[in-house]
C-alpha positions, 0 to 999 in steps of 0.5 A: 434874720433867722430861720425857724426851725421845725419842730415836729409834733409828736402824739406819745403815752402819757401823761408826763413823765412815762416810759414813752414821753423819756423816748420822746425828748430823746429823739425829738425834744421838748418841743411840740411833744402832746400827750395822749392817755392809751395807745390808739388817742397816738395812733387815731391822732397821727392817723387824722392828722392830728400831729405829725408822728405818734410815738407807741411802745410796740415790746418789751425785752420780758413781756415781749409785743403790745399787742394793743400797737401791733393790731392797730397797726395791722385792722387800722389805717396805713401807717407807717414806721418811721425810727425805732428807739429802744431805752432801758426798763427801771422800776422803783416804788413810789409813794407821796411825801406823807405817805413815807413813815407808812409804806406797812400798812399800804393798801392798794399798787398802782401801775401799768399793767406790764409794770406791775409784771416786771416787778412781781418776784418783789411784789409777791416779797413784799406785798403780797397780800396788798391789791394790784391796780392797773393804770393806763401809764406807769406815770399816771399811776405815780401823778395819781398818788401825788393828787391825793396824799391822803391815800396809802397807797404806790404806785410803780413807775421811773425817776422822772415820773418821781423828780414830776410827781413829787413822789419820793422813792420808797424801794429802787430797782425792784424789776425782776430782771435787770436786763429790760428794753423796750421798743419805741415805734414812731408812725407817721402817714408816710415813709419816711426815715428819722435822723439821729444825729446823737446815736449810731443806728442800723437800718430794719424792716417791718412786714405784714404778712398774710398767707394766701386762703388756701394755706397749704402745708408747709407754709410758712416755711415755704416763706422763711425761704424765702430770706433764707436764700437770700441771708437776709437776717430775720430779727423776729417773727410772730403770728397776731389772730386775724380776728378772722375765726379760729387759727388764721394769723397775719405775721409780723416779721423784722428784717434787717435790712431795707426795702431797697436792696435787691435781694428785699426787692424778690423777696417780695416780690417771691411772696406774692408768686407763693399767694401771700399778702404783705404790707412794708410798714418800711425801711427806719432808723434803729437806735439805742438810747441810755436816758439817765431819766429812767 
């Protein structure tokens, strides 16, 4: 008797054919995926144990970090990052096939705020007077116009969304910059490293660091020195409000090393000695993807 392969359940920012969906299929395949309408819904699903993992966007090369994801990781339940994957982002102007001959009469263009921002120059040049409508995802916009063929509206989304919802690509590659990638992270209730046999991987550790209450001059410099003299390569450092008062922040630090490395263990001990509160989101593999469905 052949043993049945375990398929993990994965919540992702839906509906079907979002960029998050593309990343989820790349990492996990098409089985066991569960679309959720918002990033908090995805995170709360894994926190409550309804799914094994949640896959959510963390950072875009043009628009920067996704504050909602970072804030939920800091202020919400104790979750860990099990993997990261980045995929290229290509945006297209999509219309219902019933409206193909009415491109000069569009009454609105819908998409996720990041997608609208990524296509700012195109929209200003071609559709300056057309109202822009924000949606929860690019695929949600595509799904909406597919269900309302009588409306003279367009959506911005990927090629998979056009195929999934039967839409016409009126304009291809309308994004302002052609090097655009988004980082997605897999969240889990436990520390683990998800392996993927299709991609080469590097290792990264993410820390959430809170400064001591008696914040002293040069404190941030001291924190950076903890990693500098140990030759630990930081790929990112960013501040976010603590939500306790103006001028009070925590820091997100990405280090290209496993937390099991002796130098990393020493760094964590020194951060504690400085009075900092440092929480590790775990060490995980980082994958690059080049899907053909963007």
